N, C-alpha and C positions, 0 to 999 in steps of 0.2 A: 249735175256737175260737169264742167266743160271738158274735163279730161276723158270722160267716157267716150267721146267721139273717136278716140284712137286708143281703146283700152289696152291692146297688146303692147303698144309702145309705152304707155304710161305705167305699165306693170314691169318694165324692164329693170327698174331699180326699186328696192324695197328692203324691209327689215329681215332679209333672208340669211343673215349671219347667225350661226349657232351660238348658244351660250356656253356650250362645252363640246369640244372635240376630243380632248384627252379622255382616257378611260373608256373609249368606245371600241367595239369589235373591229371597226374599220381600221383603227390604228394599231391593232394588236398583231404583232408578228412574233409572238412568243411561242415556245414549244409547249407550254402547259395550258394555253388558252386563258390566262389570267389577264383580261383586258385592262382592269384597273391597275394592276402592277406593271404591265408592259409599257404603259404610257401614263405615269402619274401626274398630278397637278404640278409637282415640283419641276417636271421637265417642260411644262407647257410654254414657259416664257423663253426657253433656250432651244427648243427643238422644233424644226419645221414639220408641219403636218403633211401626211401623204394624201388624205382624202377630203380635206375641207379646212375651214378656218373657224375660229371663235373670237369674240371680242366683246367689249362692254358697250352697250347701246349701239349695236352694230347695224350697218346699212351696206348693201352691196348690190351688184348687178346679178341678173338671173343665171349667169354662168359662174358667178363668184370669182371673177377675174380681178376686180378691184374692190377693196374693202375699206370702209370708213368706220371709225370708232373713236372712243375717247379713253385716255389713260390718265390716272390721277396719282398724286403723291402728296401726303400730308407732312412730309419732312421727318416722319418717325418710322414709317413702315420699312421693312427690309427689302421690299420689292415694289415695283410699280404696280398699281391696281389696273391691270389691263383686261381682266376677265373675272367673272364671278367665282368665288371660292366655295367649295363644299367638300363633303367627306365622301370617300369611296365606299363601295358597298360594304366592305368588311370593317370600315372605320366608324360608321354611324351605328348607334345602338338600335336603330330600326332601318338600317340599310343606307343607301346613298341619300344625301341630304344637302341641299344648297344652304349656305349659312350667310345669306346676305338679305338686305332689305331693298326691294326694288319693285317697280310697278310698270306695266304696260298701260299708259294713261290714256292714249287716244290714237286713232288711226282711221284712215279711209280705205276703201277696198283697193284703190289703185295706188295707195301710198303717196298721194299728193300732199298729205299731211300726216305726220307721225310724232308722238311724244312719249318719252321714256323718263321715269323719275328714279333716282338712285340716292340712297342715304349713305354717306361716307363718313366714318368716324374721324375725328381730329386726333384722337389717340392712336397709338400703334394698333394696327388690326390684329386681333388676338388669334392668329392662326394656330399657334401651338396649344393654347388653352382650349380652343374648340375641339381640337383633335384629342387631347389627353382626357378632358372631362367626359366627352362622349364615349371614349374607350372604356372609362371607368364605369359608366352606367350600364345597366342591363336592360333587357327587353321590357321589363315591367316598369322601368323608370321613364319619365318624360325626356324628350330630347333637349339638349342644351343648345340654346340658340344665341345668336349674336347679342340681342338685348340682355340676355341673362348674364353676360360677362361684365356689364356695367359701363362699357365704353360709350354708350349713347346717353348715359344719365346726364341730366342737367342741360340737355340740348347741345352736347359736345360733338356736333357733327355739322356737315354741310349737306344740304339737299341739292343734288345736281340734276337739272332738267335738260335733256337733250331733245331738241326739236329738229325734224327734217321736213322740208317743204320743197316742192318742185315748181320752178318757173316754166318748165317744159319737160317733155319726156326724159331728156338726158341732162337736164339742168337742175342740180340738187343743191339746196341751201341747207346749212347746218348751223344751228345756234345752240351754244352751251351756256347755261345760266347757273350760277352757284349762289346759294343763299346761306349765309353763316347764321346758324341757329343758336350759337353759343353766346355767352355774355362777355366774351373776350375777343379781341382781334385775332385773326388767324391768317396764316399764309398757306395757300394751297397751290400746288403746281398742277396745271391743266395742260394736257398734251393731246390735242386732236390729232388723230393718226390716220394716215393713208398707207395701205400696203397691198402688194400683189400676192395672190395665192401662188405658191411655188408650183409651177407646172414644168419647169425646165429641168429640174434635178432628176427626173425619172426617165429622161431620154437615154437610149442606148448611144454611147459616144461614137459607136461605129456607124449607126444609121442616121443619127441626128434628129430622130423623130421625137417630138415632145409628147409625153403621155398626158392624158386628160385630167391629171390631178397633181397635188402638191407633195413635197417631201424634202429629203436632205441628200446632198451630194456636192462634191466640189464644183464651184461655179465654173471653173475652167473646163471641166469635162463636157459640159453641155450648155453652152451659152446662147445657142441660136434662138431659143424661145424666151430668153430672160427679159423680165420687165425692168424698166429703169425709171426712177423718179429723180429729177435733178432740179437745181435752182433755175427758175425761169426769169424772175424779176423781183423787185422788192415786194415781199409779202406773198410770193406765189411760187409754186413748183410745177414743173411739167411732168406728166405721167405718160409713159409710152410703153406699149407692148405690141408685138407684131400682129396679134389677131384682133386689135381694137383700134379705133381712131384715137389720136392723142387727146389728152384731157389736161386741164389746168385746175389745181386746187389753190384758192386764194384765201388769205386770212386778213381780216380788218385789224391792222395793228402791226407794230414793228417788233414782232416776236421772232426769235431765231429759229431756223429750221435745223433739225437733227436728222442725219441719214444713217441707215445701216442696211444690211441684207437680210431677207427672210430665209436664212440658212441656219442649219443646226450647228450649235456650238459643240462640235465633236470633241475638242480637247477637254472641255469641262465635263461632259457627260460620259464619254467613252474612253478618254485618255488617248485618243488617236489624233495625229496631226491633221490640221486643215487650215487653209487660209481664212482670215476674218475679212470683214467684220461679220457678226452673227446676229441672229434674231433678237438676242437680249442686249445688243449693244447700246440702245438708247437708254434702257433701264440702268445699265452699268454706269453710263455717263452721268445720268441725273441723280441716282440714288447713292452711288459709290464714288462719284467724282472720278471715275476711271478715265485714264487717257488712252487714246489709241483704239477705242471701241467703236468709233464713228468713222464715216466716210464722207466724201464730197458729194456723192450720189449713191443711190442704192434702190432696193426694191421695197423698202419700208422707210417712211419719213414721218416726223411729228413736229408740229410747231410747239415750242416750249414757252408757255405763259405762266409766270409766277405772279399770282394774284394775291394782293394784300386786302383782306376783307375786314372792315371794322365790325364790331358786334352788331348782329342783326342786319348787316348790309348784304347786298347782292351785286354781282357783276356778270357780264356776258361777253362771250366771244362769238364772232360771226365768221363763217366760212362758206365758200361756194365752190362746187366741183362741177365743171361743165366742159364742153368741147373746147379744145385749145384755140380753135379759129374764131371764137367769140371774143371780140376785142372791146366790148362795152365795159364800162365801169361795173365791176361785180357787185358793188354795194349801193349803187344809186337807187335801185328799186327794191333792195333786199327787204326792208321792213314792210313795204307795201305788198310784196308778193306773199310774205309770211302771214300778214294779216288777212289777205284775201283767201289764202288756202285754209286758214283756221275758220274763217267765216263760212266757206263752202262746206267744211266739215260739220259746222253747226247746222247748216241748212240740210245737209244730207241726213243727219240724225233726227232733225225735226220731222222730216218726211217719214223716215223709217219708224218713228215712235208716235205716229199720229194717233194710234189707239191706246196710248199709255198716258193716263191723266196724272198719276201720282209722280211728283218730281223726284222722290227717292227712288222709285222704280225706274224712272228714266235714267238716273245716274248709274244705277246698277246695270241696266241694260247696255248703256254706252260703254262702260268699262269692260263688261264681259265680251262685247263685240270687239273692242280694241285689243284685248288680250288674245282673242282668236286670230285676228289679223296679224298681230305681231308674231304669232307662233308659226308663221311660214318660215321655211328654211331650205336653202339649197342642200340637197342630199345627193352625195356622190359616192358610189360604191360599185365597182366592177368586181364581182366575186371571182370570176375566172382569172383576172389579173392578180387579185389578192391571193388566191390559192397558189398560183405559179410563181409569184414574186416578180420584182422588177429586174431588168437586165443588169443594172448598175449596182445592185445590192446582192448580198449573199442569198441563196435560195432559202425559202421558208423550210422549217423542219418537215421531214417526210410524213410525220403523223398528221399534218394538216390535211393531207389528201383523204384521211379517214376520219377526220374530226368535224368540228362545227361547220355547217353549211356546205360540206363537201359535195353534196348532190344538187347544189344551186348554182352551178358554174355558168348557167345561161344568164343569171341576173346581172344587169348592167344599168344602174340607176343614176341619172343625172338630171334631176328635176327639182323645181320648187314644190315642196310638199308641206301640208299642215302637220306639224308635230304634236304629240300629246303634251310635251313640255320640253322647251329647248335646253333646259339644264338636266333635269332628272331623266327625261326620256327623249334625247335628241336624235331619235330615229322613228320612222313611221311604224305603226302597228295597224294591221288590217281592220280589226273591228273598231278600234279607236277612231280611225279615219272615217268610217261610215257615219259615226255620230257627229264628228267635226263637220262633215258635209251637210248634215241636216241643220246644224246650227248656222252654217255659212249660207245656206240657200236663201233666206230672206234678205241677206246682205249683198251677196254676189253669187247668184245662181249659176252663172257661167263658169266661175272658178270651181264651184262645188261639183258640177257635172264633169268638168275636166278631171278633177281629182278621182272621182269614182271610175271613170274610164281608164285613167292612168294605171291603176293597179291591175287591170285586166289585159294590159298590153303584153306582147310576147317577151319583152325584156324584164317583166315583173312576174307574171303568172308562169308557174311551172308548166312544162310541156304536158305533164299528166293532169293538169287542171287545178292544182292546188294554188291558193293565194299565199304569198309570202306573209308570214306572221310578223316577225320583227327580227332585227339583225342578230340578237343573241341566239336565235334558233328559227331560221326562216321556215323550217319544216314543222314547227309546232302548230297547234290547231286553235284558231280563234273562232268564236261563234259566227255562223254564217248570216250576217246581218246586212250584207252588201245589197241584196235585192230589196229589202225593206227600205234602206236608205235611198236607193235609186228612185223608187216609186214616190217616196215622200218628197224628195228634191224635185222630181218631175211635177208633182202636184203644187208645190209651193211656187215653182217657176210659172206654171200655167195660170195660177190664180193671180200672180202679179202682172203678167204680160198679156194674158189672154191667148197665148200661143202654146199649142201642145207640141213639145219637142219629141216627135215620134222617132226621129233618127237616133236620138240619144237612147231611148228605150230599146230600140232594135240592137244597137251596139252592145248594150248591157246584157240583154237577154241571151244573145248568141254565145257570149263568153261565159256567162254564169251557168248556162246549161252544161258546159264542160266541167265547171266547178262542182255542180250538183252531182254529176256522174262520178267525179272523184270521191265525193263523200259516200255515195252509195257503194262504190267498189272498195274503198279503203277503210271505212269506219263503221261497217255493219258486219261484225263477226258472225258468221253463220247465215248471212243473207235473210234475216228475219225482220228487217225494217225496225230493229232496235239498235240504237247507235251508241258507240263508245268513243266519243270524240276526244276524250282525254282531258287535257288542261282546260280548254274552252274559256280561258281568260279569268276564271273565277278562282284566283289564287287562294290557297289556305281554307277553302270552304268545306273540305271533306276531311276525313280522318287520316288519309294518306294521299300522296301525289298520284293523281289519276293519269298522269302521262307515263308513269312507270308501271312495271308489272305489279300486280296485287301481291302483297306478302302471303306466302303459303299457297299461291296459285289462285286461279279463278279470273273472272272478267267482271268488270262493273258495267251493268246495263244502266245507262244514264237517263234519268228523267229529263234533265235539261238538254243533253245531246239529242235525244229523240224528239223533244218538243221543238228545239231549234230547227230540226229538219222538217217537222210538220209545218212550222212557220215558213221556212224557206220554200217548200212546195206551194203553199198558198200565195206567197209573194210572187213567185214566178208565174203561177196561174193567173194572178191579177194583171201582171204585166202583159202576158200573152193575150188576155181578153181585151186589154186596151188596144193592143196592136191589131187584133183581129177585126176591130170595128172599121179599120181602113184596109186591111189585107186579110182575107178569109183563110189564108194558109195557116195563120196562127191559131185557128180553132183547134187543130189537131194537137198543137203543143199545149194549149190550155187544158185539153182533155187529159193529156199525159200527166200533167202535174196535179190535176184533180184526183186522178186515180192513185198517184203516189201518196197524196195526203190521206186518202181513205185507207190505204193499206197500212200506213204508219199509225193512224188512229186505231185500227183494229189490233195492231201489234201491241200498242201501249195497254190495251185492255186485257190482252191474254198473251203473256210472254213465256209461259212455261207450262209443261204438262202437270206440274204440281199445283196449278191453280193460282200461282202468284202473279200479280200484275204490278205495274208501276203505280197504279192508283190504289190507295187504301181507303175503302169507303167508311170504315169505322173511324179512322182519324180524320177523314176528309182532306187528304193530302197526297201529293205525289212524292215517292221516294225512289232514289237509286236502289237497285238490287244487286247483290253480289251473286253472280252465277258461279257456283262451285264446280270443281272438276268433275264431280259426279252428276252434274246437270241440275241439282237442286238450287233454288233461289232463296237468298236471305235478304229481306228488306233491310236497308240501312236507315233506321227510323230517326234520321237527323232532319229537323225542320229548318231548312235553309232556303235561300232564294231559288235553289235548284227546283224546289217543289212548286214555286209560283210561276216559273217560266212557261209552263203549258198554257197559261192564260194568254200569252202573246200570240199563239197560233189561232188567229181569228180573221175571217173575211166575210164581209156582208155584200151580197150581190143584189143589185137593183133588178127589178122585173124587166126593165128595158134591155138588159144584157141578153136575156133569153129570147126576146122578140127580135133582136138584131142578129143573133148568132144561132140560127136553127140547127146547124150541124153539131155544135157544142152541146146544145140543149138536148138533142136527140140521143147523143152518146152518153151524156150524163144520166139521162133518165133510164137508158138501158142498163147502165152500171148499177143504179140504185134498185132497179127492179130485180136484177138477177144476182145481186150481192146484198140480200136483205139484212144479213148479219152485220155488214158494214154500214149500210144505210141507217140502221138503228142507232149507230154511234154519232151520226151527224145531228147536231142539236136542232130540233124543230124544223127539219128540212121541208116537210110537207105542209107546214103552216107558215103563212106569210106574216112577217112581222110589221112593225111600224113603217108605214109608207111603202107597202108592197116590196118588202125585202126578204131575202133568204139568208140564213146564217150557216156558215161553215166554221166549225170550232171543235176542239178536242173536248169541250165541256158542255154537257147539258146544263140547263139553268140551275138544276138542283146541285150539281157538282160545283158550279161557279159560286153559288152561295156558300157552300161549305168551305171552299178555298178562301173566300173573302171573310169568313168568320175568323180565320187565322190572320189574314193579311191586315184586317182593320181592327185588330185587337191590340190595344196599347200595352198589354202584358206580353205580347208576342212580337209582331213585326212593325206595327204602326208606332212611329215616334212623333214628336212634335214638329219634326222637320223632314218627313218622308218615311219611306219604308226601310227598315233595317235589312241587312243581308242575312241575318241569322235571328231566329226567334229568341226573344229575351227569356223565354221559358228555360232555355239551356243554362242560364245563370245559376238557377237552383238545381237543375237536373241535367248535368252535362251528358252528352252522348258518349257512350263507352262501347268499344268493340275490342274483343280479345280474339287474337288470331295468331297462330303459329308461335304461341308462347309469349307474344307481345301484347301490350295493352295500348290501345289508341283512344285518345280522348279529345272531344271538341266541346268547348264551353263558350258561352257568350262573351265576346271581347269587344266592348263598344268603341274602344279607342285604337291606339296603334297595336300592331301585331305583336303577340307574345310567342308566336310560333316561328320556328326557323324552317318550316317545311319547304317553302320556295325561296327563302332568302329575301334580302331586300326589305322594302317597306310595304310589301303587298299584304292586304288584309281584307278578306270578305267575311270575317267571323263576327259581324255585328254592325260596323259602320254603315251609314247611308251613302249610296253611290247614285249619282245623278242619272247615268244612262239607263239602268234597268228600271228606275222609277219613271223615267220618261217613256219607256216602252210600255209599262203598265198603264200609264195614263192614256197613251195612244190606243191600247187594246180596249180599255174600258169605254172610251168614246165610240169605238166600233160596236161593241156590245150594245151600248145605249142607242145607237142608230137603229138597231134591230128591235130591242125590247121596249124602248120608249119609256115614258114616265111612270108606268104602272109597275115596273120591275124595280123593287126597292130593297135596300139592305140597311142594316143598322151601322151607323158610322159616327163616332167610334163604337165598337161593340160594347154594350152595357150602358150607353148614354141615353137610349130611348129615341135618338134622332134617326129618322128613316130618310134616306136619300136615294134618288135614282142614280144609275151608274154614271151619267153625265155629271151630276152633282158630286159624286164621289171623286171623279177625275179632277174636278175643279178644286175640291178640298185638298187633294194630294198636291196639286200644283201650288196652291196657296201655302201649304206647309213647306214645300221646297223653296218658294220665294222668301219665306220668313228666315231662311238661313242668312240672307244678306240685307233684308230690309229692317229698319229699326222698329221694334215693338213699342207698346205703350210706355215702357220705361226707357226707351231710346236704345236698347241693347240690340246689337246685330250678332246673333249667336256664332256665326261662322268666323267672324273676324275680330270680335272684341278681345279675346284672350291675347292675340298677337298685338293688337293696337294698344292695349293697356301696358304692354312691356316695351313699346316703341318699335314693335316689329312691323308696323305699317305707317306709311307717310299719311299725314292728315288729309282726309278727303279722298283717299284711294283705297281700293279693296284688293286683297288677294283672292284668287279663285282656286281653292284647294282641290286635290284629287278625290277626296272623300271626306265624310263628316262624322263626328262622334255620334254614336247611336242614341245617346241620352241627352247630351247637351247641345249638339249641333256644331261644336267647335270644328274648324277646318283642320284637316290632317293630311298626311302623305305629302305628295309634291305640292309645294305651296303656290305655284303659279301655273298649275295645269288648267288653263282656260280652254283646253280642247273640248272634251265632252262636258265639262262643267259649264261651258258657255251655253249649253242647252237651256239654262235658266233664262237666257234672253228670249228664247222662243216661248217659254211659259209666260213670261211677263208681257209679251207682245201679242198674245192671242187676240184676234183670230188669225194672225199671220203664222200661227204655229204650224200649220200644214198637216195637222192630224185630226181635223174636224171630220165629221161623217161625210162620206162622199155621196 
């Protein structure tokens, strides 16, 4: 693609606008820390944001100075449709939940072409009904979605397609196409909108300095950095702000322009006087016919097109946003540029999908990648400023200094980042991002590497070495998968380009060594190499919240926390060995992490004087143990994904490594000779495997087979669509723990969460999650590279079918792919339930957060194409990047 010649410039504009800025921690200036209540949806149309923007089908620059989007009105809604609607955490019966039908339909890595599809009802949007009915329903009830209200019945909607294409790095084309699916004519008001993020309202009126984010304040108090959009000529407006060259937005047609200011309507929301116009001025004029809410110019402008659509008809609007000094006819080459960019997108995906023969798989792959690319978002958050407050506003409550994120004052984020989901999770999460980068690597390895490095920069990583988890609690603990992701991205990039990016690995290793040390110092109570990571991302998977003190005292020694650290040590060892082949200094570091792995392996085998370990040989499973105040250990015999995570800690070393690195080899052999009790734990170390390989693992072959007896049993973990996060055996025999006079129960829940343990819609008590399935497939391929075709297990258990571990990995990948691919009956388990109710636009797929453990139905965040985009890697193998090395 020709835009790759100047990739940085071509990436300056993209779909970097959030789907939701309201209800975020960044916008919360309350005393009680209730982010959803501090800035609710009902305020979003009238209140300027402090730290970012949101919009429908949005596009913006990488500083989020100028934002493009579309607003809609069907003549019946009480408000303009300017952003996606959903329920706050306490409003949904399974937590926060977007209540719209939309799809990220297509995209290229540099956003030379992007397409978004949105289904807009012609009847009044049922805001109140969605709120009241979900409030009435309980955790055991299904969620009440937009199609359930009946407003989409009989095709009573328009499908709105928004396309963006670039004629050049700063020359953005926008086409909005509406198709009336109903049997009657319809009038729809379409308002393509341009606005400036408000950065001027946060300046101290005495120093005149504009702060680096948006908000609300009197325009007169700080106008130096104000953005202005004003009429330029027939069908065009001029957009100017001090820190950027002037730009012109043109529309093809004689549609009137409406202007207002991106300022808070303080009289409406707070009862305090302030001069207008305000952020909601355009909506008030169009919907309410209000007079005096508009201006002759402003920081927000929309072209008002009232389109009359006959039944089944469509209509389009064309706009172009480019530098103001370009005097050429904006629409002379518009269609040709759009067609060219779409053709280039087709060519890009044709090359990317060269190994995918099935057309259905190609369609799934392309949409998964498109969703990933659309999930980029400008993320702005300076915690120090947020804690202290802005000079022009009242100071935040004193409790803020002792509350959420108070010890992350160094964190100052202002970057384009891959979000888990731009509505339900419009903030980065450390371990989510690692998986996003592995999914992104075959598509845009440079961006994936930049993202991994970004989280290790000084303005992200805590001075003590901790990685920021997510904005609700940066100090929470996510699984340490950054090193695994970095090496996988490195491998995928090297396979595609033939170039080994050693500098990238060096940057990653140096910073991750600090993070590893933080884990060792902070999450190993007693210094025994047994870890208590706490939450670790696995919401609701245990009987109580592992981030909080154990009821009635004690400490949970975590099978998963300890296994994650064993995996982390092996990942860092592997990176150091790769670097040592060009710089022998890294041999010492590789030895250090080999020894860490060995001591962790020893600790997992013997954690207490009472003979209890994390491994139960009788059950053939790893369990967390509760270390009581008197020092005794009580195994928590709950069969969950926690007990399978030790499989992930595996590394296979080629014999050539030992020949090239004699110092590492000598020290390793010394360690094995003089620590025989630990050497005995390393599976088959003294026996070379398939192709002259050596295996480092927490599991001997016998233990691996025992674990796989559980994992590959369809009455336990194995479903038709991947591995469940909890054994189905707990449906008939729930796990019960009585402690401190209380009874704690965990049973198999294949669908949405019925537990309020963590709040929200988090649920690891049964559903299938893509990321841990992907890690298991990766690990099994590594084991297969050592054991070869003679190491076979029954899959599924009881079927009589014996597969080697590579074939087991392939079978798991096929089952995950079947979530989205049509089966013999044409059914697509993950999406059919939504599509049958009108919850998906024909030909488009949602990529959910997780999947029902029995049926495969998509659940949770309905557009989380972050880690669920890993299905694209599985479909595109061998570009998966997890093949044996």
